[in-house]
N, C-alpha and C positions, 0 to 999 in steps of 0.2 A: 688792415689788409693792404698788401702791396701788389701793385699790378706790374706785370712784366711788360717790356717794350712791345713784345709780340702781341700780347693781349690788348694793349692799348691801341695798336694799329688795327688789329682785327675788329675791335669794337668800333673804332672810328669809321672803318670801311662799311660796317653794318649800318651805322647811324646815317651815313651819307646815302646808302642804298634805300633804307626805309624812308628817308625824307625825300628821296627822288632828286637828290642834288649831286652833281659831280663837281670836282674841283675846277674843271674846265668851265662849267656853267657859272660857277661863282665868279671867275675872272671875266667871263663874257658879260656879266651884268654890271661890271664896274664901268664908270664913265671914262671917256677918252681924256687923256691928259691934254691940257691946253698949253700952248706955248707961252701964255701970259701967267701961268701958275708961277708963284715965286720960286719954288725949287727948280722947276723946269727952266725958267729964265736964268737962274743962277748957274745952271749947268749947260746953258746954251742949247737946250733941246729944240729941235726943229722936227716937225712931223714929216718933212720931206728932206732927206739928207742932202739933196742937190742944192738946197737953198742955204746951206751953212756958210757963214761969212768966213772964208778961208784966211782973211787977214786977221780976224779976231781969234780964230781957232786954227792955228797952223798945223796942229796935230791931225786934223781931218785929212783923210785920203779918199779919193774916189773909190767907190765900192763898199765903203763902210756904211752899215745901217744897223738898226736895232736887231734885225733878224740874224745878223752875223756876229752879234755881241754875246759874250759869255754870260752876261747878266739877264738877257732876254729869256723869258719863260713861256713864250707863246709856242703853240704847236707849229711844226714845220708847215709852211704854206699858208698860215693864217695871216689875215691882214692886220691883226693887232694881238697884243698879249700883255701879260703883267711884267713888271720890272720891279725888283725890290727897292730901287731908288725912289720909286713913286708909289708907295703903298695905297691901295684902294683905287688905283687908276690903271688904265691900260695905255700902252704906247703903240704908235703905228709901227708896223714891221719895217716900213721905209724910213723911219725916223732916225735921229742921231743925237747924241749928247756928248759932252766933253769927258764923260766917264767911260766911253767906249773901250771895251777890252775884247780883242779878237778871240773867238772860240778856239780853244786849244786843240 
C-alpha cells in the first residue's frame, strides 16, 4: 500500500490532534540551549546577542539576533524557539551564533 504525501500529512495532523500535541508544544518542552553546549560553544552562541565578542566574531552586527535569523523557527514574539542547528533544544530569540543568516 502506498501513501500519498497528502494522506501522510492529514494522518499526521490527526495523530497530533488525537494526542493533544501541537508542534509548538513539542518545541516548548525542549530544554534551553546552554552556551556551554559543545555545538553552541563551537558556533559562538550567546543567549544575549549584545554579549557577542565582536573581536572574535567580526561578522556580528548590532541588531542581529536569533529572532531575525532565517534558521530560527520560533513564533513571532516568542522568547525562544527551535533552531535546526541545535536539535532538541530551544534558543533564545535574543540570542546569536556565527551561523546567523538574515531572513530574506
